[in-house]
N, C-alpha and C positions, 0 to 999 in steps of 0.2 A: 408212711405217709409222705409220698413224694409229689413232685410237681409234674404236670403234663399240660400240653397245649391243645387248643381247639381253634377252629376257624370261627369267625363271627357268626356265620350261618348255622353252625352246629348247635348254638346255644338257644334255648327257649327263654328269651329275655323277660317274658311275662312272669315266669316262675323262677328265674335264676336268682340265686342267693349271692349277693356281693358282700364280702366281709374283709376285714383286715386280716392279713396273713398271720396266723397264730404262731408261726415259727420265727417271725421277725419282730424286733422292738419298734416302737413308734419312730425312733431315730432312723431306722433302716428303711422304713416305708416312704420312699421318695417318689417325686414326680419330676421328670426331666422334660424340658421343652428345648429342642435344638433347632436353630435356624442358621442359614448362611445366605450370603448375598447372591449366590448363583441360581438358586431355585426360589419359587414362590410358595413353597410349602414348609410347614414346621413339622418336625418329627417329635411325637410325644410318647413317653413311656410313663405310665401311671400305676402306682401301687396304692394310692389313697382311695378308699371306697367312694368318697365324695367326688373326686375327679373321674373315677371310672363311670359313675352314674351320670355325671355331666356329659362326658364324651359319647357314651352310647346313645344319648338322646340328641346329640348335635347332628343336624342334617348334613353338614359338610365333612364330618369325621369319616375317614376311611381306615378300617382296621387292617393291619397286616395279615397276610395269610398265616394261619396258626398264631395269631397275635393275642389270643386270650389265654392267660395262664390260670390253671385251676389246681386245686388240691382238695383233700378231704378233711373235714372237721373231726372232732372227737367222736361224733355219732356216725361217722363214715358217710356223711352227706357231702355232695360236691359244693364247693364254694369257689367263686371267682376272686382271685387275689391281685391280678394285674392285667393291664391291657396295653397294647402297642399299636400305633398307627400314625396317620398324618392328618393335618388340618391346614387349610390355606392360611398363609401368614396374616392376611387381612382379617381373619376371625379372632386374632389374638390382640388383646388391648391391655393397656395399663391405665391406672387411674391416679389422679393427684392425691385423692384422699385414701387413707388406709382403710381396709375392711374392718368392721367391728366384729364380725363373726367369720370363722373359718370352717365351721362344720357344714355349711351349705355354700355352694358356689353359685 
């Protein structure tokens, strides 16, 4: 059960199964958002199913070529476990109040 990558266009998102990576602990399933002052984009690497679902629906998200990481589950069915891409910095925001729920973004 290894990892392989696909392009965003290769995935049938209506029937795609997005799930937590069974080989990683919750501690290891991280989401990184990297920004610098030189460009107006943020680079995002997400392993959280909630973040993956949020990003694929965002109209400004651009997936990297071969930016979708997949693996097989116990039943040998394909699952999406990570995604990498970019988003304009002005789409990222912070809030004064903390979130009450983290299972939905």
